[in-house]
Every structure is written in C-alpha cells, then in structure tokens.
C-alpha positions in Angstrom: 137.1 192.2 212.4 139.5 189.3 212.5 136.9 187.1 214.1 134.3 188.0 211.4 136.9 187.2 208.7 137.8 183.9 210.4 134.1 182.9 210.7 133.5 183.9 207.1 136.4 181.8 205.9 135.2 178.8 208.0 131.7 179.1 206.6 133.1 179.4 203.0 135.2 176.3 203.2 132.5 174.4 205.2 129.9 174.7 202.4 130.0 171.8 200.0 130.7 172.6 196.4 127.7 172.5 194.0 127.6 169.6 191.6 125.5 169.3 188.4 125.2 166.9 185.5 125.5 168.7 182.1 124.6 166.8 178.9 124.9 168.3 175.5 123.8 166.4 172.4 123.7 167.3 168.7 121.6 165.2 166.4 121.4 165.8 162.7 119.7 163.9 159.8 118.7 164.2 156.2 116.0 162.2 154.6 115.8 161.9 150.8 112.7 160.4 149.2 111.8 159.6 145.5 108.2 158.6 144.9 107.5 155.4 143.1 105.2 155.0 140.1 102.0 153.2 140.5 98.7 152.3 138.8 95.4 150.9 140.0 93.0 149.6 137.4 89.5 148.2 137.8 88.1 146.0 135.0 84.4 146.6 134.2 82.5 143.3 133.7 79.9 142.7 131.0 76.4 142.6 132.3 72.9 141.8 131.0 69.7 142.5 132.8 66.1 141.7 131.8 62.8 142.5 133.6 59.2 142.7 132.6 55.6 141.8 133.4 53.0 140.2 131.1 55.7 139.0 128.7 56.7 135.5 127.8 60.3 134.5 127.0 60.7 132.9 123.6 64.5 132.9 123.1 66.7 134.0 126.0 69.2 136.8 125.4 72.8 135.7 125.4 76.3 137.1 125.8 79.0 135.9 123.5 82.6 134.9 124.4 85.0 137.6 125.2 88.4 137.3 123.4 91.2 139.9 123.2 90.6 142.5 120.5 87.0 141.6 119.8 83.6 142.8 121.1 81.8 140.4 123.5 78.8 140.0 121.3 75.2 140.1 122.4 72.1 138.4 121.1 68.9 140.1 122.2 66.0 138.0 123.6 62.7 137.3 121.8 59.6 138.0 123.8 55.8 138.0 123.3 52.9 139.5 125.2 51.3 136.9 127.5 47.8 138.3 127.6 46.8 140.4 124.6 45.1 143.6 125.5 46.5 143.8 129.1 49.3 146.3 130.0 52.9 145.0 129.9 56.3 146.3 130.7 59.7 145.2 129.4 63.2 146.3 130.0 66.5 144.9 128.8 70.0 146.5 129.3 73.4 145.4 128.2 76.8 146.8 129.2 79.9 145.7 127.2 82.7 145.0 129.7 86.4 145.8 129.3 88.3 143.9 126.7 91.0 141.4 127.8 94.1 143.6 127.4 97.3 142.6 125.8 99.2 144.1 128.8 98.1 142.6 132.2 101.2 143.5 134.1 104.2 145.7 133.4 107.7 146.5 134.8 108.6 149.9 136.0 111.8 151.1 134.5 113.6 154.2 135.9 110.4 155.4 137.7 108.3 155.1 134.4 105.5 152.7 133.6 106.0 152.0 129.9 102.7 150.3 129.2 99.5 149.8 131.2 96.2 148.0 130.7 93.3 150.3 129.7 90.2 149.6 131.8 87.0 151.5 132.7 88.6 152.9 135.8 92.3 153.8 136.1 94.3 155.8 138.6 98.0 156.4 137.7 100.8 158.1 139.7 104.0 159.0 137.9 107.2 158.2 139.6 109.7 160.7 140.9 113.0 161.5 139.2 116.0 161.8 141.5 117.9 164.1 139.2 120.2 166.1 141.4 118.6 165.2 144.7 121.3 165.2 147.3 122.0 166.1 150.9 125.1 166.4 153.1 125.9 167.3 156.7 129.2 169.0 157.4 131.2 168.5 160.6 130.0 171.9 161.9 126.4 170.8 161.5 125.7 172.8 158.3 123.1 171.2 156.1 123.3 171.3 152.3 120.3 170.0 150.4 120.0 170.0 146.6 116.5 169.8 145.1 115.7 166.9 142.9 113.2 166.4 140.1 109.4 166.1 140.3 108.1 163.6 142.9 111.0 164.0 145.3 111.3 165.2 148.9 114.3 166.3 150.9 114.1 167.1 154.7 117.1 168.1 156.8 117.3 168.9 160.5 119.7 169.7 163.3 118.6 169.3 166.9 120.7 170.6 169.8 119.9 169.5 173.4 121.3 170.9 176.6 120.3 169.3 179.8 121.4 170.6 183.3 120.5 168.6 186.4 
C-alpha cells in the first residue's frame, strides 16, 4: 500500500500543471441619430411640339420669355392645307413649364425647411426632433435610453466575450 501511495504521489507531482489563456471583454455602445430634413425638386421645362402632313407652315408657333410670376406665353402657328382635297393631319401640343421661383435655395433651421421651391415634382423629408433623445451607460453596464421625437433612432448594446484557450 505504501508503494502504491508513493508511486501515486510521484505521478501526481510529475504531471505538469494545466495552463490556459482566459480573456474576458465587455464592450458597450449607444448610438443616437436624428434624421436631417431634405428636399428634391425637379423643374418641368416648357415644351412645344408640332407635326403634320399635307400642311404648309405660314407663321411658326413661338414660346414667349419666362419671367418670375408670369406665364411663359405661347403664340400658336398658322398653317394651311398644301393640296386641297387630299387628306391631311395636324397636331400641336404645348406644355407650360414651371415658373422661375422666388426661392431657389433655403437654409434648414432646427431641422425645419422654412420655404421651398414649388415645382412639378417634389419629394420632401421632414427633419427629426431630438427632444429628450439621450443615452447613458452605467459602470455596471446598464443601458438607459430615452426616446426622442419623430425622426430619431436610439440603439444600445452590451457585448460580453469570454475566450478560453
């Protein structure tokens, strides 16, 4: 029994101790976002199109000069039939373009666009309002997020990693 105990002790002390690398990381973050205001406008041009067959142009149609606050102005053309008794076709179309606006650019103040140009095609996005938007991370990793107004986003996260090698 003594010999077994002695061999057991030798074996116990002869075995090298286990070694391991242990890494522990805590990462926390809060992201607060307030959307900005924006506007995209496309101005429609004036256009004039004329087509026909067996017609003769007498006086050409004309577009006037576009100035802010007034209509472009349009003078229709004068045509006559080229060969009397034959079939003819004639088409004339006119589109009044957007006026030259008084506001061509604007300054965003406090997330609000105070005045914008009015065109044929407009896409507008209102800005967010921070209001009470806030976020904190306590030393124990607890997150506190306070909602803001419209157009805001708050994201908080805590990531814990444990690596044993």
